[in-house]
ZALUM-743792 format. One record per residue (C-alpha): residue number from 1; residue in one letter; x, y, z. Coordinates in steps of 0.5 Angstrom, whole numbers, plus 500, padded with zeros to 3 digits. Layout:
[NUM; 'A'; [X; Y; Z]]
...
END
This chain:
[1; 'M'; [193; 954; 565]]
[2; 'I'; [194; 957; 571]]
[3; 'N'; [196; 953; 577]]
[4; 'H'; [193; 955; 584]]
[5; 'V'; [197; 954; 591]]
[6; 'I'; [191; 952; 596]]
[7; 'Q'; [194; 953; 603]]
[8; 'H'; [187; 954; 607]]
[9; 'P'; [180; 951; 606]]
[10; 'Q'; [177; 958; 604]]
[11; 'Q'; [182; 959; 599]]
[12; 'L'; [179; 952; 596]]
[13; 'A'; [172; 955; 597]]
[14; 'S'; [173; 961; 593]]
[15; 'L'; [176; 957; 587]]
[16; 'L'; [171; 952; 587]]
[17; 'K'; [166; 957; 585]]
[18; 'A'; [170; 961; 581]]
[19; 'I'; [172; 955; 577]]
[20; 'R'; [165; 953; 576]]
[21; 'L'; [162; 959; 574]]
[22; 'Q'; [168; 960; 569]]
[23; 'K'; [166; 953; 566]]
[24; 'G'; [159; 956; 565]]
[25; 'L'; [156; 951; 570]]
[26; 'S'; [150; 952; 575]]
[27; 'Q'; [150; 949; 582]]
[28; 'A'; [144; 945; 579]]
[29; 'Q'; [148; 942; 573]]
[30; 'V'; [154; 940; 577]]
[31; 'A'; [149; 937; 582]]
[32; 'A'; [146; 933; 577]]
[33; 'R'; [152; 930; 574]]
[34; 'L'; [154; 928; 581]]
[35; 'G'; [147; 926; 583]]
[36; 'I'; [147; 930; 589]]
[37; 'S'; [142; 936; 591]]
[38; 'H'; [144; 943; 589]]
[39; 'Q'; [144; 945; 596]]
[40; 'A'; [150; 940; 597]]
[41; 'V'; [154; 943; 592]]
[42; 'S'; [153; 950; 595]]
[43; 'A'; [155; 947; 602]]
[44; 'L'; [161; 944; 598]]
[45; 'E'; [163; 951; 595]]
[46; 'K'; [162; 954; 602]]
[47; 'Q'; [165; 949; 606]]
[48; 'P'; [170; 944; 602]]
[49; 'E'; [173; 942; 609]]
[50; 'K'; [167; 938; 611]]
[51; 'A'; [167; 934; 605]]
[52; 'T'; [170; 927; 604]]
[53; 'L'; [176; 927; 599]]
[54; 'E'; [172; 922; 595]]
[55; 'R'; [166; 928; 594]]
[56; 'L'; [171; 933; 593]]
[57; 'M'; [175; 929; 588]]
[58; 'R'; [168; 927; 584]]
[59; 'L'; [167; 935; 584]]
[60; 'L'; [174; 936; 581]]
[61; 'G'; [172; 931; 576]]
[62; 'V'; [166; 934; 574]]
[63; 'L'; [170; 941; 573]]
[64; 'Q'; [175; 938; 570]]
[65; 'V'; [181; 940; 575]]
[66; 'D'; [187; 936; 576]]
[67; 'V'; [190; 935; 583]]
[68; 'V'; [197; 936; 583]]
[69; 'L'; [201; 935; 590]]
[70; 'R'; [208; 938; 590]]
[71; 'S'; [213; 940; 596]]
[72; 'A'; [212; 946; 599]]
[73; 'Q'; [219; 948; 598]]
[74; 'E'; [218; 949; 590]]
[75; 'T'; [217; 955; 587]]
[76; 'P'; [210; 956; 585]]
[77; 'V'; [208; 958; 578]]
[78; 'A'; [202; 962; 581]]
[79; 'R'; [200; 964; 588]]
[80; 'T'; [193; 965; 589]]
[81; 'E'; [191; 970; 595]]
[82; 'W'; [184; 971; 598]]
END
């Protein structure tokens, strides 16, 4: 398991798409599970900062991703830079 440090919305955008592809899911499959259009999934992946927290959490649930909050003073396990 790799931990990713997200400090900017565009980092999250890239990561959401990468995780979806790693899971072998299309935007249409994710959309069907969320009850939204594939265009809405595309918008979530491109601009996650415009989504509600509820919608982001639902998407992360479909992708089977946990959210862990921690103090920025701790040493990260792995830092993902884009």
